[in-house]
C-alpha positions as CSV (number, residue, x, y, z in Angstrom):
1,X,-14.7,53.2,-34.3
2,X,-16.1,53.0,-30.7
3,X,-13.2,52.3,-27.8
4,X,-12.0,48.6,-27.6
5,X,-13.7,47.6,-30.8
6,X,-12.0,46.0,-33.5
7,X,-11.8,45.8,-37.1
8,X,-10.1,43.5,-39.9
9,X,-10.0,44.2,-44.0
10,X,-11.8,41.9,-46.2
11,X,-8.4,40.3,-47.9
12,X,-7.0,39.3,-44.1
13,X,-8.0,35.5,-43.0
14,X,-8.6,35.9,-39.0
15,X,-7.2,32.7,-38.3
16,X,-3.9,33.7,-39.7
17,X,-3.7,36.6,-37.6
18,X,-4.7,34.5,-34.4
19,X,-1.9,31.7,-35.4
20,X,0.2,34.1,-35.7
21,X,4.2,34.2,-33.7
22,X,3.6,37.1,-32.1
23,X,0.2,36.7,-31.2
24,X,0.4,33.3,-29.8
25,X,4.0,33.1,-27.8
26,X,3.2,29.4,-26.7
27,X,3.0,28.1,-30.6
28,X,6.3,29.9,-31.1
29,X,7.9,28.2,-27.7
30,X,6.7,24.4,-29.3
31,X,8.4,25.4,-32.5
32,X,5.0,25.6,-34.8
33,X,5.7,26.2,-37.9
34,X,1.9,28.1,-39.4
35,X,3.4,26.6,-43.1
36,X,3.1,23.4,-42.1
37,X,0.0,23.2,-40.6
38,X,-2.1,26.1,-42.3
39,X,-5.5,26.8,-41.3
40,X,-8.7,24.6,-40.5
41,X,-10.3,27.1,-43.3
42,X,-7.6,26.3,-45.3
43,X,-7.9,22.4,-44.7
44,X,-11.9,22.4,-45.1
45,X,-11.0,24.4,-48.7
46,X,-8.5,22.0,-49.5
47,X,-8.6,18.9,-51.5
48,X,-7.4,16.8,-48.2
49,X,-10.7,16.8,-46.8
50,X,-12.8,13.8,-47.2
51,X,-16.5,14.1,-49.1
52,X,-18.4,12.6,-46.2
53,X,-21.2,13.1,-48.2
54,X,-19.8,10.3,-50.7
55,X,-18.9,8.2,-47.8
56,X,-19.6,4.3,-48.0
57,X,-21.0,2.0,-45.4
58,X,-17.5,0.4,-44.7
59,X,-15.8,4.0,-44.4
60,X,-18.8,5.2,-42.3
61,X,-18.1,2.4,-40.1
62,X,-14.2,2.9,-40.2
63,X,-15.2,6.5,-39.2
64,X,-17.5,5.8,-36.2
65,X,-14.7,2.6,-35.1
66,X,-12.0,5.3,-34.6
67,X,-13.8,7.7,-32.9
68,X,-15.0,4.7,-30.6
69,X,-11.3,3.9,-29.6
70,X,-10.2,7.2,-29.5
71,X,-13.1,7.9,-27.1
72,X,-11.5,5.5,-24.6
73,X,-8.4,8.0,-24.5
74,X,-10.7,10.4,-23.4
75,X,-12.2,8.4,-20.5
76,X,-8.9,7.7,-19.4
77,X,-8.2,11.1,-18.6
78,X,-6.3,12.0,-22.1
79,X,-6.6,15.3,-23.7
80,X,-9.4,15.6,-26.2
81,X,-7.6,17.0,-28.9
82,X,-5.7,13.5,-28.9
83,X,-8.8,11.7,-28.8
84,X,-12.3,12.7,-30.2
85,X,-11.6,16.1,-30.7
86,X,-8.8,15.5,-33.6
87,X,-11.9,14.2,-35.7
88,X,-12.1,17.6,-38.2
89,X,-15.9,18.0,-38.2
90,X,-15.6,18.5,-34.1
91,X,-15.0,21.9,-35.1
92,X,-17.6,22.2,-38.4
93,X,-20.4,20.3,-36.7
94,X,-22.6,22.5,-39.0
95,X,-21.3,21.7,-42.1
96,X,-21.2,17.6,-41.2
97,X,-24.7,18.3,-40.6
98,X,-25.7,19.0,-44.0
99,X,-23.5,16.2,-45.6
100,X,-24.0,13.2,-43.2
101,X,-26.9,12.7,-41.2
102,X,-25.7,9.4,-39.7
103,X,-22.3,10.0,-39.4
104,X,-23.7,13.5,-37.9
105,X,-26.1,11.7,-35.4
106,X,-23.4,9.7,-33.9
107,X,-21.0,12.2,-33.7
108,X,-22.9,14.3,-31.9
109,X,-24.2,11.8,-29.3
110,X,-20.3,11.2,-28.8
111,X,-19.9,14.9,-27.9
112,X,-23.0,15.3,-25.5
113,X,-21.4,12.3,-23.9
114,X,-17.6,14.0,-23.0
115,X,-19.8,16.6,-21.6
116,X,-21.5,14.1,-19.1
117,X,-17.5,12.8,-18.7
118,X,-16.7,16.4,-18.2
119,X,-19.0,17.0,-15.2
120,X,-18.8,14.0,-13.5
121,X,-14.6,14.5,-13.5
122,X,-14.4,18.1,-13.0
123,X,-16.9,17.6,-9.8
124,X,-14.8,15.2,-8.2
125,X,-12.4,15.0,-5.8
126,X,-10.9,11.9,-6.3
127,X,-9.0,13.3,-9.4
128,X,-5.6,14.9,-10.0
129,X,-5.3,18.4,-11.7
130,X,-2.6,16.6,-14.3
131,X,-5.2,13.4,-14.6
132,X,-7.8,15.4,-16.7
133,X,-7.9,18.8,-18.8
134,X,-10.5,20.0,-19.7
135,X,-11.5,20.1,-23.7
136,X,-10.4,24.1,-25.5
137,X,-13.5,26.3,-25.2
138,X,-13.6,26.3,-29.1
139,X,-15.6,22.8,-29.0
140,X,-19.3,22.5,-28.9
141,X,-20.2,19.7,-26.6
142,X,-24.0,20.5,-26.9
143,X,-25.0,20.3,-23.2
144,X,-28.0,22.5,-23.7
145,X,-29.4,20.0,-25.9
146,X,-31.8,17.7,-24.0
147,X,-31.2,13.7,-24.2
148,X,-33.8,13.4,-25.8
149,X,-33.4,15.4,-28.4
150,X,-30.1,13.5,-29.5
151,X,-31.7,9.9,-28.7
152,X,-34.3,11.4,-31.4
153,X,-32.1,12.0,-33.7
154,X,-30.1,8.3,-33.1
155,X,-33.4,7.2,-34.0
156,X,-33.8,8.9,-37.4
157,X,-30.2,8.1,-38.4
158,X,-30.8,4.4,-37.5
159,X,-33.9,4.8,-39.9
160,X,-31.7,6.0,-42.4
161,X,-29.5,2.9,-43.4
162,X,-30.2,-0.9,-43.3
163,X,-26.4,-1.5,-42.9
164,X,-26.4,-3.9,-39.5
165,X,-22.7,-2.6,-38.5
166,X,-23.9,0.8,-38.5
167,X,-27.6,0.5,-36.4
168,X,-25.7,-1.9,-33.9
169,X,-22.9,1.3,-33.6
170,X,-25.7,4.0,-33.5
171,X,-27.7,1.4,-31.1
172,X,-24.3,1.1,-28.6
173,X,-24.4,4.9,-28.7
174,X,-28.0,5.2,-27.8
175,X,-27.8,2.9,-25.0
176,X,-24.3,4.7,-23.9
177,X,-26.3,8.0,-23.7
178,X,-29.2,7.3,-21.8
179,X,-26.8,5.5,-19.3
180,X,-25.2,8.6,-18.1
181,X,-28.0,10.4,-16.8
182,X,-29.1,7.4,-14.4
183,X,-25.7,7.4,-12.4
184,X,-27.5,10.3,-10.1
185,X,-29.3,7.6,-9.0
186,X,-32.1,8.3,-6.3
187,X,-33.2,4.6,-5.3
188,X,-32.5,1.4,-5.5
189,X,-34.5,0.7,-8.5
190,X,-32.6,3.7,-10.4
191,X,-29.4,1.7,-9.6
192,X,-30.8,-1.6,-11.0
193,X,-32.1,0.6,-14.0
194,X,-28.2,1.9,-14.5
195,X,-26.8,-2.0,-14.9
196,X,-29.3,-3.1,-17.2
197,X,-28.4,-0.5,-19.4
198,X,-24.7,-0.7,-18.7
199,X,-24.6,-4.4,-19.2
200,X,-27.5,-4.2,-22.4
201,X,-24.3,-1.5,-23.5
202,X,-21.6,-4.3,-22.6
203,X,-23.4,-6.7,-24.5
204,X,-23.6,-4.6,-28.0
205,X,-19.7,-3.7,-27.6
206,X,-19.5,-7.7,-27.5
207,X,-20.9,-8.0,-30.6
208,X,-19.3,-5.4,-32.7
209,X,-15.8,-6.8,-31.3
210,X,-16.8,-10.3,-33.1
211,X,-17.7,-8.5,-35.9
212,X,-14.8,-6.4,-36.6
213,X,-11.3,-8.3,-36.5
214,X,-8.9,-5.7,-38.2
215,X,-8.6,-2.2,-37.0
216,X,-10.4,0.2,-38.1
217,X,-8.9,2.6,-41.3
218,X,-8.0,5.8,-40.0
219,X,-8.8,8.3,-42.9
220,X,-6.3,11.1,-42.7
221,X,-8.9,13.3,-44.6
222,X,-10.8,13.3,-41.1
223,X,-8.7,13.0,-38.2
224,X,-5.9,15.4,-38.1
225,X,-4.2,15.4,-35.0
226,X,-1.5,17.1,-35.0
227,X,-3.1,19.5,-36.8
228,X,-6.1,20.6,-34.8
229,X,-3.8,20.7,-31.2
230,X,-2.8,24.0,-33.5
231,X,-5.9,25.0,-34.9
232,X,-7.7,25.3,-32.2
233,X,-6.8,26.2,-29.1
234,X,-3.8,28.7,-28.3
235,X,-1.8,26.5,-25.2
236,X,1.4,24.3,-26.3
237,X,0.2,21.7,-29.0
238,X,0.1,18.3,-27.4
239,X,1.9,15.5,-28.3
240,X,-0.1,13.3,-31.0
241,X,-1.2,9.5,-29.8
242,X,-1.5,6.8,-32.0
243,X,-5.2,5.5,-32.1
244,X,-5.5,2.6,-29.3
245,X,-5.9,-1.1,-30.4
246,X,-9.2,-1.0,-31.5
247,X,-9.9,-4.2,-29.6
248,X,-8.4,-2.9,-26.2
249,X,-10.1,-0.1,-26.5
250,X,-13.4,-2.3,-26.6
251,X,-12.2,-4.7,-23.3
252,X,-11.4,-1.3,-21.3
253,X,-15.0,0.2,-22.2
254,X,-16.5,-3.2,-21.4
255,X,-14.4,-3.3,-18.3
256,X,-15.3,0.3,-17.2
257,X,-19.3,-0.8,-17.5
258,X,-18.7,-4.1,-15.1
259,X,-16.9,-1.8,-12.8
260,X,-19.5,1.0,-12.6
261,X,-22.0,-2.2,-12.5
262,X,-20.3,-3.8,-9.4
263,X,-21.5,-1.0,-7.3
264,X,-25.3,-3.1,-7.0
265,X,-23.6,-5.3,-5.0
266,X,-23.6,-3.0,-1.8
267,X,-26.8,-1.9,-2.6
268,X,-28.4,-3.7,0.0
269,X,-30.3,-3.2,2.9
270,X,-27.8,-5.2,5.0
271,X,-25.0,-3.4,4.0
272,X,-22.2,-1.5,6.7
273,X,-19.7,0.5,6.5
274,X,-17.2,-2.6,6.7
275,X,-19.5,-4.4,3.3
276,X,-18.3,-0.5,1.7
277,X,-15.1,-0.2,2.9
278,X,-14.0,-3.7,1.4
279,X,-15.7,-3.1,-1.9
280,X,-13.8,0.0,-2.3
281,X,-10.2,-1.9,-1.8
282,X,-11.4,-4.8,-3.7
283,X,-12.1,-2.1,-6.5
284,X,-9.3,-0.1,-6.2
285,X,-7.2,-3.1,-6.8
286,X,-8.6,-3.6,-10.1
287,X,-7.1,-0.2,-10.8
288,X,-10.4,1.3,-12.7
289,X,-10.1,3.7,-15.3
290,X,-10.6,7.6,-14.4
291,X,-14.2,7.8,-15.3
292,X,-15.2,4.5,-13.7
293,X,-13.5,6.0,-10.4
294,X,-16.0,9.1,-10.8
295,X,-19.3,7.5,-11.3
296,X,-18.8,5.2,-8.5
297,X,-17.7,8.1,-6.3
298,X,-21.1,10.2,-7.3
299,X,-22.8,7.0,-6.8
300,X,-21.8,6.6,-3.4
301,X,-21.3,10.4,-2.2
302,X,-22.4,13.2,-4.3
303,X,-25.9,13.1,-2.3
304,X,-25.3,14.2,1.3
305,X,-24.0,10.6,3.6
306,X,-24.9,12.7,6.5
307,X,-28.6,13.1,5.0
308,X,-28.7,9.5,3.7
309,X,-26.0,6.8,2.7
310,X,-26.9,4.7,-0.1
311,X,-31.1,5.6,0.4
312,X,-31.6,4.6,3.5
313,X,-30.0,5.7,7.2
314,X,-27.3,8.8,7.2
315,X,-24.1,8.0,7.7
316,X,-23.9,8.9,11.5
317,X,-27.1,7.0,12.4
318,X,-25.3,3.8,10.4
319,X,-22.0,4.7,12.9
320,X,-24.1,4.5,16.2
321,X,-26.3,1.8,14.8
322,X,-23.0,-0.1,14.2
323,X,-21.8,0.6,17.7
324,X,-25.4,-0.4,19.1
325,X,-26.0,-3.7,17.2
326,X,-22.9,-4.7,16.1
327,X,-21.1,-4.1,18.9
328,X,-23.9,-4.6,21.3
329,X,-23.5,-0.9,23.0
330,X,-26.7,0.9,22.4
331,X,-25.8,3.3,25.4
332,X,-24.6,5.9,22.6
333,X,-27.4,6.3,20.7
334,X,-29.7,6.6,23.5
335,X,-27.6,9.3,24.8
336,X,-27.7,11.2,21.5
337,X,-31.7,10.5,21.8
338,X,-31.3,12.5,25.1
339,X,-32.6,9.6,26.9
340,X,-33.7,11.2,30.1
341,X,-33.2,7.8,32.8
342,X,-30.0,6.7,30.9
343,X,-28.6,10.2,31.8
344,X,-29.4,10.5,34.8
345,X,-28.0,7.1,35.8
346,X,-24.5,8.5,34.2
347,X,-24.6,11.4,36.0
348,X,-25.3,10.1,39.3
349,X,-22.2,7.0,38.7
350,X,-20.2,10.1,37.7
351,X,-20.7,12.0,41.0
352,X,-22.4,15.1,38.7
353,X,-25.8,14.5,40.7
354,X,-26.2,18.2,41.4
355,X,-25.0,18.7,37.6
356,X,-27.7,16.2,36.2
357,X,-29.1,18.6,34.0
358,X,-25.9,20.1,32.7
359,X,-23.7,16.8,32.5
360,X,-26.4,14.9,30.4
361,X,-26.0,18.5,27.7
362,X,-22.7,18.0,27.6
363,X,-22.6,14.1,27.4
364,X,-24.7,14.5,24.4
365,X,-22.2,16.9,22.7
366,X,-19.7,14.9,23.7
367,X,-21.5,11.6,21.8
368,X,-22.3,13.5,18.9
369,X,-19.0,15.9,18.1
370,X,-17.6,12.2,18.2
371,X,-20.1,10.5,15.8
372,X,-19.7,13.7,13.2
373,X,-15.6,13.6,13.5
374,X,-15.7,9.6,12.7
375,X,-18.3,10.1,9.9
376,X,-15.8,12.3,8.7
377,X,-12.8,10.1,8.8
378,X,-15.0,7.4,7.4
379,X,-15.9,9.8,3.9
380,X,-12.0,10.8,3.7
381,X,-11.0,6.8,3.9
382,X,-13.7,6.0,1.4
383,X,-12.7,9.1,-1.0
384,X,-8.8,8.3,-0.8
385,X,-9.5,4.6,-2.0
386,X,-11.3,6.0,-4.9
387,X,-8.3,8.2,-6.2
388,X,-5.5,6.9,-8.3
389,X,-3.2,4.1,-5.8
390,X,-0.6,7.7,-5.8
391,X,-2.6,9.7,-4.5
392,X,-4.3,6.9,-1.9
393,X,-1.3,6.3,-0.3
394,X,-0.2,10.2,0.1
395,X,-4.4,11.3,1.3
396,X,-4.4,7.7,3.9
397,X,-1.0,8.9,5.3
398,X,-2.4,12.5,5.9
399,X,-5.4,11.3,7.3
400,X,-2.9,9.4,10.3
401,X,-3.1,12.6,12.1
402,X,-6.7,13.3,12.4
403,X,-6.8,9.7,13.4
404,X,-4.5,10.1,15.6
405,X,-6.8,13.2,17.2
406,X,-9.8,10.8,16.9
407,X,-7.8,8.3,19.3
408,X,-7.4,10.9,22.1
409,X,-11.1,12.5,21.8
410,X,-12.2,8.7,21.8
411,X,-9.9,8.2,25.4
412,X,-11.4,11.7,26.6
413,X,-15.1,10.7,26.0
414,X,-14.9,7.4,27.0
415,X,-12.7,8.4,30.5
416,X,-14.1,11.6,31.4
417,X,-18.0,11.3,30.0
418,X,-18.4,7.0,30.4
419,X,-16.1,6.4,33.3
420,X,-14.4,4.0,31.9
421,X,-11.7,3.5,33.9
422,X,-14.2,2.7,37.1
423,X,-16.0,-0.6,35.5
424,X,-17.6,-1.1,39.1
425,X,-17.6,0.5,42.6
426,X,-17.9,-3.4,44.1
427,X,-14.8,-5.4,45.2
428,X,-13.6,-7.0,42.5
429,X,-9.9,-9.0,41.2
430,X,-7.6,-6.1,39.4
431,X,-7.4,-8.3,36.6
432,X,-10.9,-8.1,36.2
433,X,-11.1,-4.6,37.3
434,X,-8.8,-4.0,34.2
435,X,-10.9,-6.0,31.3
436,X,-13.8,-4.4,32.7
437,X,-12.3,-0.9,31.8
438,X,-10.9,-2.3,28.9
439,X,-14.6,-3.1,27.7
440,X,-16.0,0.4,28.5
441,X,-14.2,2.2,26.3
442,X,-16.4,0.9,22.8
443,X,-15.4,4.6,21.6
444,X,-11.8,3.9,22.0
445,X,-11.7,0.5,20.8
446,X,-13.7,1.7,17.8
447,X,-11.3,4.7,16.4
448,X,-8.6,2.3,16.8
449,X,-10.2,-0.4,14.4
450,X,-10.6,2.0,12.0
451,X,-6.6,3.4,12.7
452,X,-5.9,-0.4,12.1
453,X,-7.9,-0.7,8.2
454,X,-6.4,2.3,7.7
455,X,-2.3,1.4,8.3
456,X,-3.0,-2.0,7.0
457,X,-3.6,-0.6,3.7
458,X,-0.7,2.0,3.9
459,X,1.3,-1.0,4.5
460,X,0.0,-2.9,1.3
461,X,0.6,0.5,-0.9
462,X,4.1,0.5,0.1
463,X,4.6,-2.5,-1.6
464,X,2.0,-2.0,-4.7
465,X,3.7,1.2,-5.4
466,X,7.3,-0.4,-4.6
467,X,8.4,1.9,-2.5
468,X,10.8,-0.3,-0.5
469,X,13.9,-0.9,-0.9
470,X,14.4,-5.3,-0.2
471,X,15.8,-5.0,2.9
472,X,12.5,-2.5,4.1
473,X,10.9,-5.6,3.1
474,X,11.0,-7.3,5.9
475,X,9.8,-4.8,8.7
476,X,7.2,-4.0,6.3
477,X,5.9,-7.6,7.0
478,X,6.7,-7.5,10.7
479,X,4.4,-4.6,11.1
480,X,1.6,-6.1,8.7
481,X,1.7,-8.8,11.2
482,X,1.6,-6.7,14.4
483,X,-1.1,-4.4,12.6
484,X,-3.4,-7.7,12.3
485,X,-2.4,-8.8,15.6
486,X,-3.9,-5.5,17.3
487,X,-7.1,-5.5,15.5
488,X,-8.1,-8.9,16.3
489,X,-7.0,-8.4,19.8
490,X,-9.1,-5.3,19.4
491,X,-12.6,-7.8,18.4
492,X,-12.4,-8.7,22.1
493,X,-13.3,-5.4,23.3
494,X,-15.6,-4.2,20.7
495,X,-17.4,-8.0,20.8
496,X,-18.4,-9.1,24.2
497,X,-18.7,-12.7,23.3
498,X,-19.3,-13.8,27.0
499,X,-21.5,-12.3,29.7
500,X,-19.2,-12.1,32.6
501,X,-17.7,-8.6,31.7
502,X,-21.2,-7.0,32.1
503,X,-22.0,-6.5,35.8
504,X,-25.2,-6.5,37.1
505,X,-27.2,-3.4,37.0
506,X,-27.6,-3.2,41.0
507,X,-28.3,0.6,42.6
508,X,-26.3,1.5,46.1
509,X,-27.8,3.1,49.4
510,X,-27.9,6.7,47.3
511,X,-29.8,5.4,44.5
512,X,-26.7,5.6,42.1
513,X,-25.6,2.5,40.0
514,X,-23.2,0.1,41.6
515,X,-21.4,-0.3,38.5
516,X,-20.9,1.7,34.9
517,X,-23.9,2.3,32.8
518,X,-22.1,2.0,29.7
519,X,-21.1,-2.0,30.6
520,X,-24.4,-2.7,32.2
521,X,-26.3,-1.6,29.3
522,X,-23.7,-4.1,26.9
523,X,-25.0,-7.0,25.7
524,X,-23.0,-10.0,24.2
525,X,-22.9,-10.3,20.5
526,X,-20.0,-12.5,18.4
527,X,-17.4,-11.5,16.1
528,X,-18.1,-12.1,12.4
529,X,-16.6,-15.7,11.2
530,X,-15.3,-14.3,7.7
531,X,-13.9,-11.1,8.8
532,X,-12.3,-13.0,11.8
533,X,-11.1,-15.5,9.5
534,X,-9.4,-12.6,7.0
535,X,-7.7,-11.1,9.4
536,X,-6.1,-13.8,11.4
537,X,-5.4,-15.5,7.4
538,X,-3.9,-11.7,6.9
539,X,-1.2,-12.0,9.9
540,X,-0.5,-15.7,9.4
541,X,0.7,-14.8,5.0
542,X,2.2,-12.2,6.4
543,X,4.1,-13.1,9.3
544,X,5.1,-16.8,7.1
545,X,6.4,-14.8,4.4
546,X,8.5,-13.1,7.1
547,X,10.1,-16.0,8.6
548,X,10.2,-17.9,5.0
549,X,12.2,-14.7,3.5
550,X,14.9,-14.8,6.6
551,X,15.5,-19.0,6.4
552,X,16.2,-18.3,3.2
553,X,18.7,-15.0,3.0
554,X,20.1,-17.3,5.5
555,X,20.7,-20.1,3.2
556,X,21.7,-17.5,0.5
557,X,19.1,-18.3,-1.7
558,X,17.6,-14.8,-2.1
559,X,19.2,-11.8,-1.9
560,X,17.4,-8.6,0.6
561,X,20.5,-6.5,1.2
562,X,20.5,-2.9,0.9
563,X,21.2,-1.0,-2.2
564,X,24.6,-0.7,-3.0
565,X,26.5,2.9,-2.0
566,X,23.2,4.0,-0.8
567,X,23.6,7.4,1.3
568,X,21.0,6.6,4.1
569,X,20.7,3.5,6.0
570,X,17.8,0.9,5.7
571,X,16.9,1.8,9.2
572,X,17.0,6.0,8.6
573,X,15.0,5.5,5.4
574,X,12.3,3.0,6.5
575,X,11.8,5.2,10.0
576,X,11.4,8.5,8.1
577,X,9.0,6.9,5.7
578,X,6.9,5.3,8.9
579,X,7.7,8.7,10.9
580,X,3.5,8.9,10.2
581,X,2.5,6.2,12.0
582,X,4.7,7.6,15.3
583,X,1.5,10.2,15.9
584,X,-0.5,7.3,16.9
585,X,-1.3,6.1,20.3
586,X,-2.4,2.4,19.1
587,X,-0.8,1.0,17.8
588,X,2.6,1.1,19.0
589,X,5.1,2.1,16.2
590,X,7.8,-0.9,16.3
591,X,11.5,1.0,14.9
592,X,13.6,-1.1,12.5
593,X,16.1,-1.5,15.1
594,X,13.3,-3.8,17.1
595,X,12.2,-5.7,13.8
596,X,15.9,-6.2,12.9
597,X,16.8,-7.7,16.7
598,X,13.5,-9.8,16.2
599,X,14.6,-11.0,12.7
600,X,17.9,-11.8,14.4
601,X,16.3,-13.8,16.9
602,X,14.5,-16.1,14.4
603,X,17.8,-16.4,12.4
604,X,20.2,-17.7,14.9
605,X,17.4,-20.2,15.7
606,X,20.0,-23.5,14.9
607,X,16.9,-25.1,13.5
608,X,17.7,-27.2,9.7
609,X,16.6,-25.0,7.0
610,X,15.0,-27.6,5.6
611,X,12.5,-28.3,8.6
612,X,11.8,-24.3,8.9
613,X,10.4,-24.6,5.4
614,X,8.5,-27.5,5.8
615,X,6.6,-26.0,8.9
616,X,6.0,-23.0,7.3
617,X,4.6,-25.0,3.9
618,X,2.7,-27.0,6.6
619,X,0.9,-23.4,8.1
620,X,0.8,-21.5,4.3
621,X,-1.2,-25.5,3.2
622,X,-3.8,-24.8,6.4
623,X,-4.3,-21.1,5.8
624,X,-5.1,-21.8,2.0
625,X,-7.4,-24.9,2.9
626,X,-9.2,-22.4,5.8
627,X,-9.3,-19.4,3.7
628,X,-10.7,-21.8,0.7
629,X,-14.3,-22.5,1.5
630,X,-14.9,-18.8,1.3
631,X,-13.6,-18.0,-1.7
632,X,-15.7,-20.0,-3.5
633,X,-18.5,-19.4,-1.5
634,X,-20.2,-15.6,-1.3
635,X,-22.7,-16.2,1.4
636,X,-20.2,-17.8,3.8
637,X,-17.6,-14.7,2.8
638,X,-20.4,-12.1,3.7
639,X,-20.1,-10.2,0.5
640,X,-19.0,-10.5,-3.4
641,X,-15.6,-8.6,-2.1
642,X,-15.2,-10.4,0.7
643,X,-15.0,-13.3,-1.4
644,X,-12.3,-11.7,-3.9
645,X,-10.4,-10.8,-0.6
646,X,-10.1,-14.6,0.5
647,X,-9.3,-15.9,-3.4
648,X,-6.4,-13.5,-2.8
649,X,-5.4,-14.7,0.4
650,X,-6.1,-18.4,-0.2
651,X,-3.7,-18.0,-3.8
652,X,-1.4,-16.1,-2.0
653,X,-0.6,-18.8,1.1
654,X,-1.2,-21.6,-1.6
655,X,1.9,-20.4,-3.8
656,X,4.0,-20.2,-0.7
657,X,3.0,-23.3,0.0
658,X,3.9,-24.6,-3.1
659,X,7.5,-22.9,-3.5
660,X,8.7,-23.8,0.2
661,X,7.4,-27.5,-0.9
662,X,9.6,-27.6,-4.4
663,X,12.6,-26.0,-2.2
664,X,12.7,-28.5,0.6
665,X,12.0,-31.1,-2.4
666,X,14.4,-30.5,-5.4
667,X,17.4,-31.8,-5.4
668,X,20.9,-29.1,-5.6
669,X,21.4,-29.8,-9.1
670,X,17.7,-28.7,-9.9
671,X,16.8,-26.0,-7.6
672,X,20.3,-24.3,-9.5
673,X,17.9,-23.7,-12.4
674,X,15.7,-21.7,-10.3
675,X,15.6,-18.2,-9.1
676,X,13.7,-17.7,-5.5
677,X,12.3,-14.0,-5.7
678,X,9.5,-12.3,-4.1
679,X,6.2,-12.4,-5.9
680,X,2.7,-11.0,-5.8
681,X,0.6,-13.6,-7.3
682,X,-3.3,-11.8,-6.8
683,X,-3.1,-8.8,-4.7
684,X,0.0,-6.6,-5.5
685,X,-0.1,-6.2,-1.0
686,X,0.8,-9.3,0.0
687,X,3.8,-10.8,-0.5
688,X,4.8,-14.4,-1.2
689,X,8.0,-16.6,-2.4
690,X,7.8,-17.6,-6.2
691,X,10.3,-20.0,-7.9
692,X,10.9,-19.3,-11.3
693,X,13.2,-20.7,-14.0
694,X,16.2,-18.7,-14.6
695,X,16.4,-17.6,-18.5
696,X,19.1,-18.7,-20.7
697,X,21.2,-16.0,-21.6
């Protein structure tokens, strides 16, 4: 024998050797019993194996449907052995081919889809390690086979049967197999083709749903969940999972197709950074399954966004286009393009007449550095929103440090390069000078706007993930209205709605501009009506819920006390949770004590409870009425995602209005049969108040 060569005696089964406790220690730790499980070869040689060559059409449909239901588990990130790979013939596909060509074609197409799923999920940075486990290497997933080859097998299988149910399932398998290669689209037309295929696959699943009302029968002679984990892998066997309820599995698959197809709404020439962010926020709130999140990631970011974003200009170009067209500040794009006239004006205004060439290079490099930093932050926000909700919270919290650095960088460039602190050399009032200086810092205002978006997401996630104690809810609502207010005020800097802050383009005796070119090159732009109303409605909803909860707590109708026997005070707990907010320049962090003082000030107002609730209810009704037209009209809202956000705001305000109205109108005896509680009717991050009838003990 050669060195490292091994040999096995003819009378010895190699599977018995590989499965022995001495060889596979993890199985010993898991208390596996070899005599109980036997070997895969032994099972195929026994009479326990179902003969698929003599299988009836009804039994074949049952096997297909069990595989389809188990496939939904794999799409959610479950172990392959808990899902499709519990089918014993997955390990002996050559035998299945000889016995049943129809089931072979169906199973082979299923395995090829699994291979696509592994490719998309494994290459997505939005997946946690524990969210997805790659199947053991013993399974052959036919990654080397072309799609056309497997589709041809499915077509041949369709020709072999006249059973409409079998044909229906084979056609569905053909549709989903042809959809996966289209995910890496190269043009808007490819996205439209993918959506059409997914819609067709969804209709096929709905037809299968209608044709089957009962659960498919799981054949013990073909599905060996517990045994397969021992037979094919040397790792610790995974726990057995029951077959998912068939109708629920199909609903999950249909929703997967709908979630992916919804991506089409942002593949438009008019899409903007805020449109994409809105879409991802709404998409994430639906809590799509793992595969849907990974597919949307690849469709959005698999191509380099620094080259092209959604088949259009690159993301850096879109950022500059936003500052130029949306915010009315084209100077930054012109500086990056190397506009010599403008660079000379900036150099002369900043006192660098003698070093104009060097100043121009430094200004261009500063803008380029800022654009790349903003681009990186935007991509990190989008990537974080496509993670699971817990990881989204962690990533956005970690992103606050990058946002703090971006704020500092933006202020340095605005003040040192674009001279934002010196808007003009002509005599003006101090107040006008401050207002003009504020509106010269567009880069700073843009960095603040990104910060507000992330902070509002974090504050909503704290409520959605139930990270807060009852006592911490009020400070979070106070912070939400504070951040929303800061964002609304920041719009006045980003958008010059009036030309009063734009000075004339005069030139002094030395030839230098008398006013800052950053301001003189700006032009008025309008704040988007829908966006302004959305932020204002969110601000009002948080403020009204904050005031209503204070009034109800004072009246002993709701309990927002700290947990009993807590080792850490509510102030320490809240301030530690919000510690990442402290590093930001804007908005100013408000500690728990200041929130509590504001809460006591409101509580000390000597207004009767009914009058207070009636006023809050009236404002809630106004918010609901203002947002309702936008919740019903996509064109008014600006996009489908924005429309859904308006719908959530409208529902939250309406519930608060109705609940407070009931509290005012109900008699004390009738009110005693209700519990007052915090509720989240439409968005798990938008708090409202609900009255729920007490359940009899």
